[in-house]
C-alpha positions in Angstrom: 0.0 0.0 0.0 1.3 3.4 -0.9 0.1 6.8 0.2 1.3 10.3 -0.6 0.5 13.4 1.4 1.3 17.0 0.8 3.4 19.0 3.3 5.6 22.1 3.3 9.3 22.5 3.7 10.9 24.9 6.3 11.0 27.6 3.5 7.3 27.1 2.7 7.8 25.2 -0.6 5.4 22.3 -1.3 6.8 18.9 -0.7 5.2 15.4 -0.6 5.7 12.5 1.7 5.3 9.1 0.2 5.0 6.1 2.5 5.2 2.6 1.2 4.8 -0.4 3.5 6.7 -3.4 1.9 6.1 -5.7 4.9 5.6 -5.4 8.7 9.2 -4.6 9.3 10.1 -2.9 6.0 9.0 0.6 5.2 10.0 3.2 2.6 9.6 6.9 3.3 10.3 9.3 0.5 10.1 13.1 0.5 9.7 14.6 -3.0 11.1 18.1 -3.4 9.5 20.7 -5.6 10.2 20.2 -9.3 12.7 22.5 -11.0 10.8 25.6 -12.1 11.5 26.3 -15.8 10.5 30.0 -15.2 13.2 30.6 -12.6 15.8 28.7 -14.6 15.1 30.8 -17.8 15.1 34.0 -15.7 18.6 33.3 -14.5 19.8 32.2 -17.9 18.3 35.3 -19.5 19.9 37.6 -16.9 23.4 36.1 -17.4 23.1 36.3 -21.2 21.7 39.8 -21.2 24.6 41.0 -19.0 27.0 39.2 -21.4 25.4 40.9 -24.3 25.8 44.2 -22.6 29.5 43.5 -22.0 29.8 42.4 -25.6 28.2 45.6 -26.9 30.7 47.7 -24.9 33.9 45.6 -25.5 33.0 44.1 -28.9 34.7 40.9 -27.8 32.8 37.9 -29.0 34.6 35.8 -26.4 32.3 37.3 -23.8 29.3 35.7 -25.4 30.9 32.3 -25.8 32.1 32.4 -22.2 28.6 33.3 -20.9 26.9 30.5 -22.9 29.6 28.0 -21.8 29.4 29.1 -18.1 25.6 28.8 -18.1 25.7 25.3 -19.5 28.4 24.1 -17.1 26.5 25.7 -14.2 23.3 24.0 -15.2 25.0 20.6 -15.5 26.6 21.0 -12.1 23.3 22.2 -10.6 21.3 19.2 -11.9 23.9 16.6 -11.1 25.2 17.7 -7.7 22.8 20.3 -6.2 19.2 19.8 -7.2 17.7 16.9 -5.3 14.4 15.6 -6.5 13.7 13.1 -3.8 15.2 11.9 -0.5 14.2 8.5 0.8 14.7 6.2 3.7 14.2 2.5 3.4 13.9 1.1 6.9 14.4 -2.7 7.1 14.0 -4.0 10.7 16.4 -6.9 10.5 19.0 -5.2 8.2 19.3 -1.5 8.6 18.4 1.9 7.1 19.2 2.9 3.5 19.3 6.6 2.8 19.1 7.7 -0.8 19.2 11.1 -2.5 18.0 11.2 -6.1 19.3 14.1 -8.2 17.5 15.9 -11.0 20.0 14.5 -13.5 19.0 10.9 -12.5 22.1 10.3 -10.4 21.5 8.6 -7.0 23.7 8.6 -3.9 23.0 5.9 -1.3 24.3 5.3 2.2 23.5 2.1 4.2 23.6 2.0 8.0 23.4 -1.5 9.6 20.8 -1.9 12.2 23.4 -2.9 14.8 24.9 0.6 14.4 21.6 2.4 14.8 21.1 3.6 18.4 18.0 5.7 17.7 16.2 8.0 15.3 15.4 11.4 16.8 14.1 14.8 15.9 16.5 17.6 16.8 16.0 21.3 16.9 18.5 23.8 15.7 18.4 27.6 15.6 19.1 28.9 12.2 19.0 32.7 11.5 16.8 33.5 14.5 14.4 30.6 13.5 14.0 27.2 15.1 14.2 24.5 12.6 13.7 20.8 13.2 15.5 18.0 11.5 15.4 14.2 11.7 18.6 12.3 12.4 20.0 8.8 13.0 22.1 8.4 16.1 24.9 5.9 15.6 25.9 3.6 18.5 29.4 4.2 19.9 31.0 0.7 19.8 33.2 1.6 22.9 30.4 3.0 25.0 26.8 1.5 25.2 25.4 4.8 26.4 27.3 6.9 23.9 26.6 8.2 20.4 29.5 8.1 17.9 27.9 10.1 15.1 24.7 12.0 14.2 23.5 11.4 10.6 21.1 14.2 9.5 18.3 13.2 7.1 16.3 15.2 4.5 19.0 17.9 4.2 17.7 19.1 0.8 13.9 18.9 1.3 14.0 20.3 4.9 10.5 19.2 5.8 8.6 21.0 8.6 7.9 19.3 11.9 4.5 17.8 11.1 6.1 15.8 8.2 9.1 14.9 10.3 6.9 13.5 13.0 5.2 11.2 10.5 8.6 9.8 9.4 9.8 9.6 13.0 6.7 7.5 14.1 7.2 5.2 11.1 10.9 4.6 12.0 10.1 4.2 15.7 7.5 1.5 15.0 10.1 -0.6 13.2 12.8 0.2 15.8 10.4 -0.9 18.6 9.9 -4.3 16.9 13.7 -4.7 17.1 13.6 -4.2 20.9 10.8 -6.7 21.4 12.2 -9.3 19.0 14.2 -12.1 20.6 17.9 -11.2 20.1 19.8 -13.8 18.2 23.2 -14.2 19.6 
């Protein structure tokens, strides 16, 4: 069963949370970011090219135009391939671990897998950013040397930055699976 609900990001942009239950202990939670606006993209391109044309008119050096076109294209490729994230997802598998995936506008994906034995907890943290409190979800990693300690904090949904109401949904889903792990008989 898959359901998708609309939410907003910290900056007010529309995002969507998609939940897919694969089995009792396997759940996929994906936050879809706003699509790339062609309007804003063409506005930036036009501004750069107009400025270049202005410079060309003054200097009469055609290299200026070539450089502007080249720079815009390179910039666009970098933006689509390394910056613009279309979707961020968590695949939580009770017995195995948590897979964190970012899908970029170019189609590139980057994936991190955290084994369940390393996961201490999933929590919602708050941070103050430019006089505003923002909330973020993170995975706390177990410190191998200290059962009470945390060795690392892995923040999630860094690009989509969902608001608290959306984070709570993801948090509850993760906790349901983590709870099962606590009640399940530990295999030694």
